[in-house]
N, C-alpha and C positions, 0 to 999 in steps of 0.2 A: 274872421272876415274872409270873404271870397271876392276876388276881383274878376271882372268879366270884360273882355275886349272883343268887339265884333269887327269883322272885315268881310270884304267880298261884294259889297254893294256896287251899284253903278247904273248906267243907262243901257237898256236893251230894247229891241223891238218886240212887239207883240208876237208870241209864238216862240220866243227865244228862251234861253236858260241862264241861270246864275246859281252859284253855290256860295252860300254864306257860311262863315266860320265864327265860332265863339270860343276863344281861349280863356280857360279858367286858371286862376292862380290863388295862392294863399291856402286856406284850410279846405282844400278840395276833397279831403277824405270825409268831410262832414256833409257833402252834397248828397241829397236824396233824389232830386229830380231837377231837370232843366227844361226850359221851354223857350219858344219864340213867340213874340207878340209883334204887332205892327200898329202904327198909328198914322193915319192920313190927316192932312190939314183939316181942322174943324171937326174932327171925329174923335171918338173915344178910343183908347188903346184896346185892341182886340186880340184874342187868343188865336194863334196859328197852329202850333204843334208843341208837344211835350214828350219827354222820354225819361224813364226812370234810369238813374245813373248806373245801377247794377244790372240793368237789362230786364226785359220781360214786358214792360208796360209802355205802350206808345199811344198817343192820342192826337187826333187831327181835327181842325175845324172843318165843317162840311164844305166850306168854300174852297178848300185846297186839297181835299181828298182826291187821290188819283193823279195829282200834279206835283205835289211837294213830298219830299221824303226827308225825315229827320233821322239822324244817326249820331253816334258818338264814338270817340276813340279814347278809351280810358287811359291808355298809356301816354297819350299826348294831352290829356285833360282838355280835350276839344270836342265841341259839339258842332254839327253841320246841319245845314238846311239846303238840300238840293231842290231847286225850283225850276220846273219845266213847264212848257206851254203857258208862259206868262201872259197875263192880260193887263190892259191899262188899269183895271180896278185893283190890281195888286200893288200899284204905286203907293209907297208909304215909307216911313222910317221904320226899320225893323230892329227890334230890341231882343237881346237874349236875357234870360232871367234864370235864377237858381234858387232853390229852396233847400234848407237844411231841416225842414220839419218832416219827420218820418211818419207822419200820421195822415191818413186820407189820401185822396187822389183827386184833389180839386183843381185840376190843371187849368181851368178857364178863369179862375179867380186871380186877379192881379195881386190881391193882398196875401195870397199863399206864398208868393215869392219874396224873399227878403233881400235879394241882391239883383242888381240890374246893370247892364252895360250902357254905354253912351249912345248906342244906336248907329245904324248905317243906312244910308238912303238908297232905296231901290226905285228907279223910275222906268216905267214901261211905256214906250211910245206906240201909238196906234198907226 
């Protein structure tokens, strides 16, 4: 089992920045990749970014490329999402996710991830 806890959400004005953190615990040695998703009210959960835990592979949704940066600190078992130039349309609950499946790189698929955090609210005011 892998447990995930997000933090760092909040209220920010458009153009501002936030950094989200996702702390992993449990069987972290089995984690192959981790990702960030978000879900706005009335919408489906959508992919934001993903990173291979051992390094080398990173993927971003087109909507956040150039504004968001995903990173991880293996020593701390923590993943981060630096969000810059935030827009009102970035408002959502942000979830971190982890997969222990070492096959493929289907980062956009919700079903690829077997573990999820509880989510943290990000609100961007105009």
